[in-house]
C-alpha positions, 0 to 999 in steps of 0.5 A: 520384182513381185509378180502383178495380179488378177483377180476375179470377183464375185458379188453375190446376191440370193446366193447367185454371182450379179454385176452391175454398173456404178452399184446399181442396175445389177443382173445375174452373171451365173453359179459361184461355185461354177465360176470360181472353180473356172477361175482358179482352172484358169490361173486368176491369182487370187479370188474374191467374194463379195456378199453384196447385200449382207450389210444392208440386210443387216444379215452375216455372210453365206458362209455355207457358199464360202465352203462350197466354193473354196471346195473347189478352188486352190487359190488364196480366197477373199470373203466379204459382206457383213462382216463385223467381229473377231467370231465372224472372221473365225467361222468364214476362216473355218469354211475356207476363206484365206483373207476377209474383207472389211469395209462398213463395219470397219469404217464405223468401228476401226478398232475392229480391224485392230481386233482382227489384226491382232487375232489373225494378222494383218495378212488376213485383213482386206479394207474394202474402200468404196469411193466415188470422186465428188463435184468438189474434186474430192474422192469420199467414202461410201458405205452399205454397198455405196448406197451411205455417204460419208465426209471422209476422204478415201486417202485419209481412211486408207492411212488410217486403217493401215495403222490400225493393222490392214494389211491390203486395200481393195479400192473400189471406184463407184464412178468407174464401177461396171463401165469398162471404161478402165480403172481410176488411176488417179486415186489408185495412184495416190493410194498406192504411192502414199501406202505401205500396203498392197492395192488392189484396184477395182472398177472399169475393168473393160480392155487388156489396155486398162489392165496395163494402164493401172500396172504400168501408170498407178502402181497398182499390185493386183486388178480386180475385174468381174464382169468382162471375165463372167461374161467371157469378154476376156479370158484370164490367159490371154490377159495374162499372156497380153500383159507379160508381153507389156514387161509386167510380171504375172504367174502365167 
C-alpha cells in the first residue's frame, strides 16, 4: 500500500509566510526558510511553496527565496505562483524545485500543461485547482488566487488537466480554507476516485481526526495544511504517529 503524505504549505507574500481564512485576512506566519527547514527535520513528506500574489501582481515566482529554501530541505519541493512558460519552470528547477504547480496560467492556456509534460514529464507537473461550492451545489474553478470565478466545474477541469499531462492534482477548497473545520471530503472523494493520478487535499485541516477522515473517507493520497503547522497547533511527528495508530500507512 502506498504511504499517505503529509505536506506543509508555505503561502508566500512579500517574502514572508502568511496564512488567511477563505483566502482573505492574511496574517504573518514566519520566515519561510526557517519553517521549511523545521518541517523537513520533523518528517514532512514534501513541502509546497505557493507565491500567492505572483499571478495577480503579474510577476514571476521569487526564485531567490526558492533557492534559499531548497538548500535547507531534503524532501521533494513543489513550487507554484506566476508560472506561465517552460522557461519559468526551467529556472525554478535550476533553483531547487522538484515539481512545479500551475493554476491560472494553465486554465487560461491548457496547452501549457502539455508543453510542461513533454519537457519535464508528468511527475513534475502539479495542477493546482482552487474551487468553491456554490449555491447550485456545484464546485466551480476560481482563478487569480481565488479572486476570479469561472463557469467551469472542478471535476471537468481536473479531468482535462490530467488528460493534458498533469501528474498530480492539488485541490484547495476555498470554503474550507483556514477554517480548521475539516477538509472538503465530497469533492476530494470525487476527484480521488475518478482520476488516475494522486490527489492532494488542501483547506480545512484543523484536528488529527480531519486527516484520518480525508484519507479513509475521501481517499486522498496526501493532505496539505498550513496554519496548524505554522502556529504549532499540531506537530508533524505527533500527527504521523496518530495516523499510524489509526492504520493509515505513513512514513515515520
